[in-house]
KOLTOR-759775 format. One line per 5 residues: their letters; for each residue z, y, x of C-alpha. Coordinates in steps of 0.5 Angstrom, whole numbers, plus 500, padded with zeros to 3 digits. Example, Ala and Ser with C-alpha at 12.3 -4.5 7.8 and 13.67 -1.06 7.14 Angstrom:
// residues 2
as) 516:491:525 | 514:498:527
***
This chain:
// residues 406
mpqsv) 416:692:547 | 410:693:542 | 405:699:544 | 406:706:540 | 400:707:536
fdill) 397:714:535 | 392:716:530 | 388:722:533 | 383:726:529 | 378:729:534
iednp) 374:735:531 | 368:736:536 | 361:737:535 | 358:735:541 | 357:727:541
gdael) 358:727:549 | 364:730:549 | 367:726:543 | 365:719:547 | 368:722:553
vkasl) 375:723:549 | 374:716:546 | 373:713:553 | 379:717:556 | 384:715:551
adagd) 381:707:551 | 385:706:558 | 392:709:556 | 396:704:558 | 403:704:554
atfrv) 400:707:548 | 394:706:543 | 390:711:541 | 385:711:534 | 380:716:534
hwaqa) 378:719:528 | 372:723:529 | 369:729:525 | 363:733:527 | 365:740:524
llpgl) 371:743:521 | 370:742:514 | 369:734:514 | 375:734:519 | 380:738:514
drlar) 377:733:508 | 379:727:513 | 386:730:514 | 387:731:507 | 387:723:507
gdidl) 393:723:511 | 395:718:517 | 394:723:522 | 399:724:528 | 395:730:532
vlldv) 389:734:531 | 385:735:538 | 380:741:536 | 374:744:539 | 374:751:539
slpds) 367:752:538 | 364:748:532 | 358:749:527 | 363:752:522 | 368:755:525
hgldg) 369:759:532 | 375:761:536 | 382:760:533 | 379:760:525 | 379:753:525
lnair) 386:753:528 | 389:757:523 | 385:753:517 | 389:747:520 | 396:751:520
ihapd) 395:752:513 | 392:745:511 | 397:741:515 | 403:746:518 | 407:741:521
lpvvl) 402:737:524 | 401:738:532 | 394:741:534 | 391:741:541 | 385:745:543
ltgwd) 379:743:547 | 375:748:550 | 369:749:555 | 372:755:558 | 379:756:562
sesla) 381:762:559 | 389:764:560 | 388:769:555 | 385:764:550 | 391:759:551
lravq) 396:764:550 | 393:766:544 | 392:759:542 | 400:758:543 | 402:764:539
sgaqd) 398:762:533 | 401:755:533 | 397:750:538 | 402:746:542 | 397:745:548
ylvkg) 390:747:550 | 386:743:554 | 379:745:558 | 374:739:557 | 371:739:565
klega) 378:738:567 | 380:732:562 | 383:726:566 | 384:719:562 | 391:718:564
dlart) 393:726:563 | 390:726:557 | 394:721:554 | 400:723:557 | 399:730:554
lqrti) 397:728:547 | 403:723:547 | 408:728:549 | 406:733:544 | 407:728:538
vrqrt) 413:726:541 | 416:733:542 | 413:735:535 | 417:729:531 | 423:731:535
qmaas) 423:738:533 | 422:736:526 | 427:731:526 | 432:736:529 | 430:741:523
pkdsg) 428:737:517 | 424:741:512 | 426:741:505 | 421:735:503 | 422:737:495
qprav) 417:743:496 | 414:744:490 | 406:742:489 | 402:743:483 | 400:738:478
vvgll) 393:739:477 | 390:737:471 | 382:736:470 | 379:737:463 | 372:734:464
gakgg) 367:735:458 | 363:729:455 | 358:733:453 | 357:741:451 | 361:744:445
vgatt) 367:739:446 | 372:745:447 | 374:743:454 | 374:751:456 | 378:753:449
iachl) 383:747:451 | 384:749:458 | 386:756:456 | 391:754:451 | 394:749:455
areln) 395:753:461 | 398:758:457 | 403:753:453 | 405:750:460 | 407:757:462
rqtgg) 411:758:456 | 414:751:456 | 416:751:463 | 416:759:466 | 412:756:472
rvllm) 406:760:475 | 399:757:472 | 392:757:475 | 386:757:471 | 380:754:475
dldga) 373:755:472 | 368:750:475 | 364:750:469 | 358:754:472 | 355:755:465
anaia) 358:762:462 | 364:764:466 | 367:763:459 | 375:762:461 | 375:770:464
flmna) 371:772:457 | 376:768:453 | 382:770:457 | 380:777:457 | 381:777:464
kgsyt) 377:782:469 | 376:781:476 | 371:782:482 | 371:775:485 | 369:768:483
ildas) 370:761:486 | 364:763:490 | 368:768:494 | 373:763:495 | 369:758:498
adilr) 365:763:502 | 371:765:506 | 375:758:506 | 377:758:513 | 381:765:513
ldrdm) 384:763:506 | 391:765:506 | 396:767:500 | 394:775:501 | 387:773:500
waklv) 388:769:494 | 392:774:491 | 386:779:491 | 381:773:489 | 385:771:482
asggv) 384:775:476 | 390:776:471 | 390:772:465 | 397:774:462 | 404:773:464
gvdii) 404:767:469 | 397:765:469 | 392:767:474 | 385:765:473 | 379:764:479
qsagp) 373:765:475 | 366:762:475 | 360:766:478 | 357:764:471 | 350:761:471
vckee) 348:763:478 | 354:758:480 | 350:752:482 | 353:747:486 | 349:748:492
qllka) 352:755:492 | 359:752:493 | 357:749:500 | 359:742:498 | 365:740:494
ervrf) 369:739:500 | 370:747:500 | 373:747:493 | 377:741:494 | 380:745:500
ivrfv) 382:751:495 | 385:746:490 | 389:743:496 | 391:750:499 | 393:753:492
rslyq) 398:747:490 | 403:750:494 | 403:757:490 | 403:754:483 | 407:749:478
fivid) 400:747:474 | 393:748:476 | 388:747:470 | 381:746:472 | 375:746:467
mgrls) 371:742:470 | 364:742:466 | 361:736:465 | 361:730:470 | 356:731:476
pfsar) 357:728:483 | 360:735:484 | 365:734:479 | 367:727:481 | 368:729:488
vaedv) 373:735:486 | 376:730:481 | 379:726:487 | 384:731:488 | 386:731:480
drlhl) 393:728:478 | 391:728:471 | 384:727:469 | 382:728:462 | 375:727:459
vgtfd) 374:731:453 | 370:729:447 | 369:730:439 | 370:725:433 | 362:725:431
vlglh) 358:719:432 | 354:723:438 | 361:725:441 | 364:718:441 | 358:715:444
eaket) 358:721:449 | 365:719:451 | 364:712:452 | 358:713:456 | 361:718:461
ahalg) 367:714:461 | 363:708:464 | 360:713:469 | 367:715:471 | 368:707:472
qagfg) 361:707:476 | 364:713:480 | 370:709:482 | 375:711:477 | 379:706:474
sdqfa) 380:706:466 | 388:708:468 | 386:714:472 | 383:718:466 | 385:719:459
lvlnq) 381:721:453 | 382:728:449 | 379:728:442 | 378:734:439 | 375:737:433
asdrp) 378:732:428 | 377:732:421 | 381:731:415 | 379:724:413 | 383:717:412
tfsdr) 386:714:418 | 385:709:423 | 389:708:429 | 388:710:436 | 389:703:439
eleki) 382:702:435 | 379:707:438 | 381:705:445 | 379:698:444 | 372:701:442
lgvrv) 371:706:448 | 375:703:453 | 380:709:455 | 387:711:453 | 387:716:448
evtlp) 392:722:450 | 392:726:444 | 388:728:438 | 386:735:437 | 385:738:430
earkd) 379:742:427 | 380:749:429 | 373:753:430 | 374:756:423 | 381:759:425
fshas) 378:761:432 | 372:765:429 | 377:769:424 | 381:771:430 | 374:773:434
legkr) 372:777:428 | 379:781:429 | 378:782:436 | 382:776:439 | 377:772:444
lgesr) 382:767:445 | 384:765:438 | 390:762:435 | 391:756:430 | 398:754:428
tfqqh) 396:746:427 | 392:746:434 | 398:750:438 | 403:745:435 | 398:739:438
iarfa) 397:743:445 | 404:744:445 | 406:736:445 | 400:735:450 | 403:740:455
ariag) 410:737:454 | 408:731:456 | 404:734:462 | 410:738:464 | 415:732:463
vekdt) 420:737:458 | 419:732:452 | 419:725:450 | 412:723:449 | 411:723:441
qtpkp) 406:720:437 | 401:726:435 | 398:726:428 | 393:720:427 | 385:722:426
rfsfl) 383:721:419 | 376:717:418 | 374:713:412 | 370:709:417 | 367:707:424
pgvlr) 360:707:425 | 357:700:426 | 354:702:432 | 361:704:435 | 365:699:431
gaetr) 361:693:434 | 360:695:441 | 364:692:447 | 367:697:452 | 364:697:459
v) 370:700:462
***
């Protein structure tokens, strides 16, 4: 009879204790334990997000969490996964509070014995699986579709597109939408959407281990009916202040259960935005039709490829198309090496007029028609239709003869 194989995530900052656990489980007898080790809670959560873990063995005293904070974060992150706590103190009160907070068991480090540890973990996993099988949860629990907009260069209109797209997704589906501003340039989303709030993405990342629904409701600002906004901190929102991309990724994974769609203005490509992009379902590179814009889009697509993204993992949104003779999207795709998802017309004049009238988020009938088609494809509420093609008299020779590098 084949041995049972269990994947254990050990979150423990002491290398000696970690080696002791590994050694104790190496001689488990009738079961095999594969131990995945993280030295702090946030790296542990990141490993947990990749899946294939049967149980978490969690130290209650870590560099980035203490007491039951880590347990509470895991319960939010993976509510159905069994957690066994490790501690250096034999405390009945802590053990009771741990079980009341959702831990399956409580072990004292000085009392760990190989065979006993293996039996405890195996029983915990089997018991949890039996309980889940007896009362299965609805596997169709909604998870938000995460849409990322990444600017090939500044001034391509990614923020404006994000705002209009969020409103259109809400209009077409009635579902709640989150607009997340990760572009630290100017907190432009809050300005365009006339959203007033006291908190930013920095506040969410600074208290990540206590993040829950009630706290999130206090952090977001209203962008109108059905649309929430988590603001950027503006120019002071440096990447190092976000305390690692993993914290923002944790926020994205947490809020997926709260919304139907999440639209992220990701700013320009950087190591930070590339990491966050790993949690995006539909990644769109935004560029413009001028010669420099097309060149920047090609270079950014190449950089995404070097960062590990295949050309099938993102698509191109070309903005600010002018009225000139036509050429096909296929020709552009051949040159740039990226699928063209949608082309959006030049609408800056309309937006400027609206701004003069006090409307921060301008409106353009033609632009909105294209955004509506774009949103319909994302929401799956309409069959994919061909948007009007951009019109040019010629392609610059420097681009026409170029070979794609992605």
